[in-house]
C-alpha positions in Angstrom: -10.3 -30.2 -16.6 -14.3 -31.6 -16.5 -17.0 -29.4 -16.7 -17.9 -28.7 -13.1 -14.4 -27.9 -12.5 -14.4 -25.3 -15.6 -17.8 -24.0 -14.4 -16.5 -22.8 -10.7 -13.3 -22.1 -12.3 -14.8 -19.6 -14.3 -17.0 -18.9 -10.8 -14.2 -17.8 -9.2 -12.7 -15.2 -11.5 -16.2 -13.5 -11.2 -15.4 -13.1 -7.7 -12.4 -12.7 -7.4 -13.2 -9.7 -10.9 -16.2 -7.6 -8.7 -13.7 -7.5 -5.9 -10.6 -5.9 -7.7 -13.5 -3.6 -9.3 -14.8 -2.8 -6.3 -11.1 -2.5 -5.3 -10.5 0.1 -8.6 -13.6 2.7 -8.1 -11.9 3.0 -4.7 -9.1 4.3 -6.6 -11.0 6.2 -8.6 -12.0 8.0 -4.9 -9.2 8.3 -3.7 -8.4 10.3 -6.6 -10.9 12.0 -6.2 -10.9 12.8 -2.7 -7.3 14.2 -3.2 -9.2 16.6 -5.8 -11.0 17.7 -3.1 -8.8 18.4 -0.8 -6.5 19.3 -3.1 -8.9 22.1 -4.0 -9.9 23.0 -0.3 -6.3 24.6 0.3 -6.9 26.8 -2.5 -10.7 27.5 -3.3 -13.6 27.7 0.1 -14.7 24.9 -0.5 -17.6 25.0 2.8 -19.1 22.0 2.6 -16.5 19.9 3.6 -14.2 20.2 6.6 -10.4 19.6 5.7 -9.5 17.4 8.5 -12.4 15.0 8.1 -11.7 15.0 4.6 -7.9 14.2 4.5 -9.7 10.6 7.3 -11.4 10.5 5.1 -9.0 9.8 1.8 -6.2 8.5 4.4 -8.0 5.5 5.6 -10.1 5.0 2.3 -6.4 4.3 0.5 -6.2 1.8 3.2 -9.0 0.0 2.9 -11.0 0.5 0.1 -8.2 0.4 -2.3 -4.5 -1.2 -1.3 -6.8 -3.6 1.2 -9.2 -4.7 0.0 -7.4 -5.5 -3.8 -3.9 -6.9 -1.9 -6.5 -9.1 0.4 -8.7 -10.3 -3.2 -4.9 -11.2 -4.7 -3.7 -12.8 -1.3 -6.9 -15.3 -1.5 -6.9 -16.3 -5.2 -4.0 -16.0 -6.4 -1.6 -17.7 -3.4 -4.1 -19.7 -1.8 -5.6 -23.1 -4.3 -9.3 -22.4 -5.9 -9.6 -25.2 -3.5 -9.5 -23.5 -0.5 -9.8 -20.2 -1.9 -13.3 -22.2 -2.3 -14.7 -21.4 0.8 -17.4 -19.1 1.2 -15.9 -18.0 4.9 -14.1 -15.6 2.1 -16.4 -13.6 0.2 -18.3 -13.5 3.5 -14.6 -11.6 5.0 -14.2 -9.7 1.6 -18.4 -7.8 1.8 -17.3 -6.6 5.5 -14.0 -5.6 4.2 -16.0 -3.6 1.7 -18.7 -2.9 4.0 -16.4 -1.2 6.3 -15.0 0.5 4.5 -17.8 2.1 2.5 -19.7 3.0 5.3 -16.7 5.2 6.9 -15.7 6.5 4.3 -19.8 8.3 4.2 -19.8 8.7 8.3 -16.4 10.4 7.8 -17.7 13.6 6.8 -20.6 13.6 9.7 -20.3 16.6 12.9 -17.7 15.8 15.1 -17.8 13.4 17.7 -20.2 10.4 15.8 -20.0 7.3 17.0 -20.7 5.8 13.4 -17.2 6.5 12.0 -15.0 4.7 14.6 -17.5 1.8 14.9 -17.1 1.5 11.4 -13.5 1.2 11.8 -13.7 -1.2 14.4 -15.6 -3.6 12.3 -12.9 -3.5 9.5 -10.4 -3.7 11.8 -12.0 -7.1 13.2 -13.0 -8.3 10.1 -8.6 -8.5 9.5 -8.4 -10.2 12.5 -10.6 -13.0 11.2 -8.9 -12.8 7.6 -5.9 -12.8 9.1 -6.4 -16.4 10.8 -8.8 -18.4 7.9 -6.3 -17.7 5.1 -3.3 -18.1 7.5 -4.6 -21.6 8.0 -4.9 -22.0 5.5 -1.9 -20.8 3.1 0.2 -23.5 6.0 -2.3 -26.1 4.4 -1.5 -24.0 1.0 1.8 -26.2 -1.5 3.5 -22.0 -2.1 6.7 -21.5 -1.8 9.5 -21.0 1.1 9.2 -17.6 0.7 6.0 -16.6 -1.0 4.5 -18.1 2.6 6.7 -16.5 5.1 5.6 -13.2 2.4 2.2 -13.6 2.9 2.3 -14.9 6.7 4.8 -11.8 7.1 2.3 -9.7 5.4 -0.6 -10.1 7.8 1.0 -10.1 11.0 1.8 -6.5 10.5 -1.9 -5.7 9.1 -3.0 -7.2 12.6 0.2 -5.4 14.4 -1.2 -2.2 12.4 -4.3 -1.7 14.2 -2.3 -1.5 17.8 -1.8 1.9 16.1 -5.4 2.9 15.8 -6.2 1.3 19.0 -3.3 3.9 20.9 -4.9 6.6 19.0 -8.6 5.8 20.4 -7.6 5.1 24.2 -5.0 9.0 23.6 -8.5 10.4 22.4 -10.5 8.5 24.6 -8.9 9.3 28.0 -8.3 13.2 26.2 -4.8 12.2 27.9 -3.4 13.2 24.0 0.0 14.7 23.3 1.7 15.8 20.6 4.5 13.1 21.8 2.3 10.2 22.1 -0.1 11.1 19.0 2.7 10.8 16.7 4.2 7.9 17.9 0.8 5.8 18.0 0.9 7.2 14.5 4.1 6.3 12.9 3.6 2.7 14.0 0.2 2.7 12.0 1.8 3.8 9.0 4.5 2.2 9.2 3.1 -1.4 9.8 1.3 -1.0 7.0 3.9 0.6 4.9 6.6 -0.8 5.4 4.8 -4.1 6.3 2.0 -5.0 5.2 1.6 -3.7 2.1 5.1 -4.1 1.3 5.5 -7.8 1.8 2.0 -8.8 0.4 3.3 -7.2 -3.1 6.1 -9.4 -2.8 4.5 -12.1 -1.8 2.9 -11.8 -4.9 5.3 -11.0 -6.9 7.5 -14.2 -6.3 3.9 -16.6 -6.1 4.1 -15.1 -10.4 7.9 -14.9 -11.1 9.6 -18.0 -9.3 8.1 -20.2 -11.4 11.0 -21.7 -13.8 13.9 -20.6 -11.5 16.7 -22.5 -10.2 16.4 -23.5 -6.9 19.3 -21.0 -5.1 17.5 -18.1 -7.0 14.2 -19.0 -5.0 17.0 -19.7 -1.5 17.8 -16.4 -3.0 14.7 -14.9 -2.7 13.6 -16.7 0.7 16.4 -15.3 2.5 15.7 -12.0 1.0 12.3 -12.4 2.6 13.7 -12.8 5.4 16.0 -10.4 6.0 12.8 -7.3 5.0 11.0 -8.8 7.6 13.8 -8.7 10.4 14.2 -5.0 8.8 10.0 -3.9 9.4 10.4 -4.7 13.1 14.0 -3.3 14.0 13.4 -0.1 11.8 9.7 0.5 13.8 12.9 2.3 16.1 13.5 4.9 13.5 10.3 6.2 13.5 10.9 6.7 17.3 14.1 9.0 17.6 12.1 12.1 16.9 11.4 12.6 19.7 15.8 12.6 20.7 15.0 9.3 23.0 17.7 7.4 24.7 20.7 5.2 23.6 19.1 2.2 23.7 16.2 3.2 21.3 19.1 4.5 19.8 21.4 1.4 19.1 18.4 -0.4 17.9 17.5 2.2 15.6 20.7 2.0 14.4 20.5 -1.7 14.6 17.4 -1.4 11.9 18.7 1.2 9.7 21.7 -1.2 8.7 19.1 -4.2 8.0 18.2 -1.4 5.6 20.9 -1.6 4.1 20.8 -5.4 4.8 17.7 -5.1 3.0 18.4 -3.7 0.0 22.0 -5.4 -0.5 19.7 -9.5 -0.8 17.9 -7.4 -2.5 20.0 -6.9 -5.6 21.6 -10.5 -5.5 18.3 -11.1 -7.0 17.9 -8.5 -8.6 19.8 -10.9 -12.0 17.0 -14.0 -11.7 14.6 -11.2 -10.7 15.2 -9.8 -14.4 15.9 -12.7 -16.6 11.9 -13.9 -15.1 9.8 -10.5 -15.9 11.4 -10.7 -19.5 8.6 -12.8 -20.5 5.8 -10.2 -19.2 5.0 -7.7 -21.5 7.0 -4.5 -22.1 4.4 -1.9 -20.2 3.8 -3.8 -16.7 7.2 -4.6 -17.0 9.5 -1.1 -17.8 6.3 -0.2 -14.5 7.2 -2.4 -12.4 10.7 -1.1 -12.7 10.1 2.7 -11.7 8.0 0.6 -8.9 10.8 -1.7 -7.9 13.3 1.9 -7.5 10.6 3.3 -6.1 11.2 -0.1 -3.3 15.0 1.2 -3.0 14.4 4.8 -2.9 12.2 4.2 0.1 14.4 1.6 2.0 17.4 3.7 1.3 15.9 7.2 2.6 14.2 5.4 5.6 17.5 3.8 6.0 19.5 7.7 6.1 17.2 8.4 8.3 19.7 7.3 11.6 20.9 11.0 10.8 19.4 14.0 12.7 19.2 15.5 9.9 17.5 13.5 7.7 14.9 12.2 10.3 14.0 15.1 11.0 13.4 16.4 7.5 11.4 12.8 6.6 9.5 13.6 9.7 9.4 17.1 10.8 9.3 18.3 7.3 5.0 18.0 6.2 5.7 18.3 2.7 8.5 15.5 2.5 6.8 13.5 4.7 3.9 13.5 2.0 6.3 12.9 0.3 7.4 9.8 1.2 4.1 8.0 2.3 3.1 8.6 -1.8 6.4 7.3 -3.0 5.5 4.3 -0.9 1.5 4.2 -1.8 2.0 5.3 -4.9 4.9 4.5 -6.4 5.4 1.5 -5.4 2.6 -0.6 -4.3 -0.3 0.8 -6.6 2.7 1.2 -9.6 2.6 -2.9 -9.1 -0.5 -3.3 -8.2 -1.7 -1.8 -11.8 1.2 -3.3 -13.1 0.2 -7.3 -11.8 -3.6 -6.4 -12.7 -2.1 -5.5 -16.5 0.0 -8.6 -16.7 -2.6 -10.7 -15.4 -5.5 -10.8 -17.7 -7.7 -7.7 -15.1 -6.8 -5.1 -17.5 -5.8 -6.0 -21.4 -3.9 -3.9 -23.4 -5.6 -5.0 -26.8 -7.5 -2.0 -25.9 -6.2 1.8 -26.3 -7.6 3.2 -23.4 -5.7 1.2 -21.4 -2.3 2.2 -22.4 -3.3 5.6 -22.7 -4.5 5.4 -19.0 -1.3 3.6 -17.3 0.9 5.8 -18.7 -1.3 8.3 -17.7 -1.8 8.1 -14.1 2.2 7.0 -14.7 3.1 10.0 -15.4 0.7 11.9 -12.8 3.1 9.5 -10.2 6.5 10.9 -11.3 5.5 15.0 -11.6 3.9 14.1 -8.3 6.5 13.1 -6.7 8.4 15.5 -8.2 7.0 18.1 -7.0 6.9 17.1 -3.3 10.2 16.6 -3.3 11.0 19.8 -4.7 8.3 21.3 -2.4 9.9 19.6 1.0 13.8 20.4 0.1 12.2 24.9 -0.5 10.9 23.9 2.7 13.8 22.5 4.4 16.3 25.7 3.1 13.0 28.0 3.6 12.3 28.9 1.0 9.6 28.4 -0.9 6.4 29.3 -3.5 3.0 29.7 -4.1 2.9 27.9 -7.8 3.2 23.8 -5.2 -0.4 24.4 -4.2 -1.3 25.1 -7.9 1.1 22.2 -9.3 -0.4 20.1 -7.0 -4.1 20.6 -7.6 -3.1 20.4 -11.3 -1.2 16.5 -10.3 -4.6 16.0 -8.3 -6.9 16.3 -11.7 -4.7 14.4 -14.0 -4.5 11.4 -11.5 -7.9 11.5 -11.4 -8.3 11.3 -14.7 -5.6 8.2 -15.3 -7.6 6.5 -12.1 -11.0 7.4 -14.4 -8.9 6.4 -17.4 -8.6 2.7 -15.8 -12.1 2.1 -14.5 -12.6 2.5 -18.1 -10.3 0.4 -19.3 -11.2 -2.7 -16.5 -15.3 -2.1 -17.2 -13.8 -2.4 -21.4 -12.1 -5.7 -20.0 -14.6 -7.1 -17.8 -16.8 -7.8 -21.2 
């Protein structure tokens, strides 16, 4: 590498670290909002409206933490240097960051203020432009077939997810909102975000790193898994509509979607041995975090497939603690945990600092305990048994998660020295 190339490479690393720093700051803010939400349930806090606080937590978790981190890594780790060096990516990432933070800051203004909707629209159109530029550049990049498939699939589902937001906006604007239409629009958005964009982008990043050195047959299995996963996202959307007792045609497609999810698990297991072998060279802590994240992905996929059964579907789509537990299983247990493991393995968090290990163990423990308590609360609600202790436990866990997020932020600052 000549001097000019070395300078450009160092500049790229600095830019990447800036966006990752901002995404981890977003994680800290999301954890702080989680504490406020749990505190609002237990204590009188007149300064915040619960529903607007919930919306802020929900949207900023997607935009200010996960989406920013994922698109940054897709740009800098999947695209080659001569492509991701384009100024357009800096402008798009800036637009995503500004829209996310401005939407957050405007979320606690009086109801019906236009600013939050405006910044949400700016964020969505920033992702549209990003999708167009990224996919065009990715087609020219020399990445593997599975990485290209999953990356393009992730971006397509990111765009499709916005249809749920515009559907909701239409319902509010026309004052034709009813519970059925509202839930369908919301579930469409969540499905394409969680099961589409988040999931496919995470696997694209993992495969991009782990495929090196794999045999051609192993790479073919990963490509087949990628195809099955993409197809299952489309078909399993119909599982989210079963709560409203749809006609037989919806049920048939939902059944096919359920089977496609089981087939996805099967396809993943066929590649598990090669993936495990590729993971042996990783540091122990991120490797075990990755195993936990994959366990969360498999459990999520299995539970999603079983929503074809009315009792399971009613619980997942009708029981609030179970819904929250399911969403956290994906968002924290799979996506966030895998991304933090990725940060450690590839130099964005340095394990030589003791605080990094403490931070990751704290945050990971908080995720596991949070999921156990949410699922226990959900089972209690299903059997009409609950306890006043659950809100207090969840409040304590939210503080624990905030502590972990803050320690991760501190570890990142030390790594950045």
